N, C-alpha and C positions, 0 to 999 in steps of 0.2 A: 810596504809598497812605496816606491819613491815617486816624487813629483816630476813631471815633465813640463817644459815650457814650449808653447806653440806660437809661432809667429804666423799670423793669418794675413795673407796677401791677396787682395782682390783688385782687379783692374790696375795692376802694377803698383798699388799703393798699400802700405802696411795699414791694416784695419785694426789689429789687436795683437797684444802679446798676452796669451792666456796661460794659466796654470792648469794642468790636468793630471789626474792620478791614473787615467786610463792610458796604457801603453799604445803606441801606434801600431798599425798592422805590419809595418816594415821596421827593420832595425834603425835605431836613431843614429844619424851620421855622427861620427866621432872626430873627424878631421875637417879642416877647411876645404880640402880637396873633395871630400865626399859631399859636403853641403853644396859646393860649387857645381858638382856633377848633377845633383838633384835640381838645382836652379837652372842649369843649362838644358837639362832634359825637359823641364816644364816649358821653358821658352821655345825650344825646338818643336815640341809637340803641340803647344797651344798658342804660340805667338805672343806669349806674355809670361810673366814670372809668377802668376797666380798659383796659390797652393797653400798647404799647411806644412810648415817646416818645424820639426821637433828638435828640442835641445834638452840636455840634462841639467842645465843651470840657467838662471835668469841672465847672468852676464853675457853668456854666449848668444842668447836669444836677442838681447838688446843690441849687441854689436851687429848681428846679422840684420836686424831690422834697420839699423842705420845704413848698412851697406845696400840694402834693397832700395831705400829712399834715395841714396846717392846715385844708384843706377837710374832710377826714375828721373831724378833731376838732370842727369847727363843726357838722357833721351829727350827730355823736354827742351833743354838748352840747345841741343843739336837741331831739333826741328824748328825752334824759334829762329835760329841763325839762318836756316834755309828760307823760312817764310819772310824774314826781314830782307833777304836778297832778291825776292821775287820782283821781276820787272813789271812796269806798268803794262797792262794788256795781256798778262799771262792768262792762259786758258784754264788751267786747273793745277792743283797740288794734291797728291794722295800719298801720305806717309805709309799707308798700310801695304802698298804694292812695291815699295822701294824705288819708285820713280821720282824724278824731280819735276819741277814745273814745266809745263809746255808753253812756250812763248807764242803769243798770237798778237801780231801788231796790226792786223786788219780787222777793225771793228765790224765791218760788214759780214765777216765770216761767222759771227756769233749767231 
């Protein structure tokens, strides 16, 4: 029985790279395209990249973990840029609904 390497992602952050002798319930993705499809499906279904991603070797697991963290970094940097541009008097910012800040220049409207 061969080992598998599992990249565990929770809250869009890589939490672990674990070695496992138990095979996954689904076939292990063999190409970058198959892994990308799994990542995209998780993001579409759950709104995040959380999941357990299986690989047949530690090198591919490490590279994938790095890519996950690069994705998270890009997401954070994008939101930080938007927040840095918020005008004085903005009403709110919600990243989860895809909207941008609502500008409110009338303090009596609060």
